[in-house]
C-alpha positions in Angstrom: 0.0 0.0 0.0 1.4 3.3 -1.0 1.7 6.3 1.3 -1.0 8.1 -0.5 -3.4 5.3 0.0 -2.6 5.1 3.8 -3.2 8.8 4.1 -6.6 8.6 2.3 -7.6 5.6 4.5 -6.6 7.5 7.6 -8.7 10.6 6.5 -11.6 8.3 5.7 -11.4 6.7 9.2 -11.3 10.1 10.9 -14.4 11.2 8.8 -16.3 8.1 9.7 -15.4 8.4 13.4 -16.4 12.0 13.5 -19.7 11.2 11.8 -20.4 8.4 14.3 -19.6 10.7 17.2 -21.8 13.5 15.9 -24.7 10.9 15.2 -24.3 9.5 18.8 -24.4 12.9 20.3 -27.5 13.8 18.3 -29.3 10.8 19.7 -28.3 11.6 23.3 -29.7 15.2 23.3 -32.6 15.5 21.0 -32.9 19.1 19.8 -36.4 20.3 20.3 -37.2 23.4 18.3 -37.8 26.2 20.9 -40.9 28.2 20.1 -42.0 26.1 17.2 -45.6 27.2 17.8 -44.5 30.8 17.7 -42.7 30.3 14.4 -45.7 28.6 12.9 -48.0 31.4 14.0 -45.7 34.0 12.6 -45.5 32.1 9.3 -49.4 32.0 9.2 -49.5 35.7 9.9 -47.1 36.5 7.0 -49.0 34.2 4.7 -52.2 36.1 5.6 -50.6 39.4 4.9 -49.2 38.3 1.6 -52.7 36.9 0.6 -54.3 40.1 1.6 -51.8 42.1 -0.5 -52.2 39.9 -3.5 -56.0 40.2 -3.4 -55.7 44.0 -3.6 -53.6 43.9 -6.7 -55.2 44.4 -10.1 -55.3 40.8 -11.3 -56.6 39.2 -14.4 -59.5 36.7 -14.2 -57.1 33.9 -14.7 -54.8 35.1 -12.0 -57.6 35.5 -9.6 -58.7 31.9 -10.2 -55.1 30.6 -9.6 -55.0 32.6 -6.4 -58.4 31.3 -5.2 -57.4 27.7 -6.0 -54.1 28.0 -4.2 -55.9 29.3 -1.1 -58.3 26.3 -0.9 -57.4 23.7 1.7 -57.0 20.1 0.5 -60.0 18.0 1.5 -58.0 14.9 2.1 -54.7 13.3 1.4 -54.7 12.6 -2.3 -52.3 9.7 -2.0 -54.4 7.7 0.4 -57.5 5.7 -0.7 -60.6 6.6 1.3 -61.8 4.0 3.8 -64.7 1.8 2.8 -67.8 3.1 4.4 -71.2 1.4 4.9 -73.3 0.2 2.0 -75.3 3.1 0.6 -78.0 3.4 -2.0 -76.7 3.9 -5.6 -77.2 7.6 -5.6 -75.2 8.0 -2.4 -72.5 5.4 -3.2 -70.2 8.0 -4.6 -70.2 10.0 -1.4 -70.0 7.0 0.9 -67.2 5.2 -1.0 -65.3 8.4 -1.7 -65.3 7.6 -5.4 -64.2 10.5 -7.7 -64.3 9.9 -11.5 -61.9 12.6 -12.7 -61.4 11.6 -16.3 -60.3 8.9 -18.7 -57.3 8.0 -20.9 -57.9 6.6 -24.3 -55.1 4.6 -26.0 -56.3 3.3 -29.4 -59.6 1.7 -28.7 -59.0 1.0 -25.1 -60.1 3.4 -22.4 -58.9 3.6 -18.8 -61.1 5.5 -16.2 -59.3 7.5 -13.5 -61.1 6.9 -10.3 -59.5 8.3 -7.1 -56.3 9.0 -9.0 -55.9 5.4 -10.2 -56.6 3.9 -13.6 -59.1 1.1 -14.2 -60.4 -0.6 -17.2 -63.8 -2.1 -18.2 -64.3 -5.2 -16.0 -62.0 -4.1 -13.2 -63.2 -4.0 -9.6 -62.8 -0.9 -7.6 -61.0 -1.9 -4.3 -62.7 0.5 -1.9 -66.3 -0.4 -2.9 -66.2 -3.6 -4.8 -68.1 -2.2 -7.6 -67.3 -3.4 -11.2 -66.8 -1.0 -14.1 -69.2 -1.8 -16.9 -68.7 1.1 -19.2 -66.4 4.2 -19.4 -67.9 7.3 -20.9 -66.6 10.9 -21.0 -69.6 12.1 -18.8 -69.5 9.2 -16.3 -68.9 5.5 -15.5 -71.5 2.8 -15.5 -70.7 0.7 -12.4 -72.3 -2.7 -11.2 -72.7 -3.2 -7.5 -72.7 -6.9 -6.7 -73.7 -6.2 -3.0 -76.9 -4.5 -4.2 -77.2 -6.3 -7.6 -77.7 -3.0 -9.4 -76.1 -0.8 -11.9 -75.6 2.8 -11.2 -73.7 5.7 -12.7 -70.8 7.7 -11.2 -70.7 11.1 -12.9 -67.7 12.9 -14.1 -66.8 15.4 -11.4 -65.1 18.0 -13.5 -63.0 18.8 -10.5 -59.2 18.4 -10.3 -59.2 17.9 -6.5 
């Protein structure tokens, strides 16, 4: 082993040891952010002031729409499937199961419906309700509910939430 390699190995050993010591010390004395609630409240205050100033500016209709949409709170985590609720009549099934038909993708002659952010084809079963997709249309889905032995329609929401 050359002198250069020995020096590099020694420096690497010192770096690993220093990192291990720093990691060990961070585990022994957890650093709690002092006044985190104060910082959060201050950030909310600043955000409110910025929002108020933006709303007073002469904005175009499109800019006002973007501002209004950005201020809306998210209704739920978009990456989590809604929990399966109790069985509901066909008209209320969309609300109970949390199903949202937000569009479709057409590849050649095949269509995939986008329900709750996931793609499904004709004949697929929706995991949170057990309903089977019978038809995919631009204005809604035709679903079959085996538990109620009935077909029902899930309309297109037209909403990007």
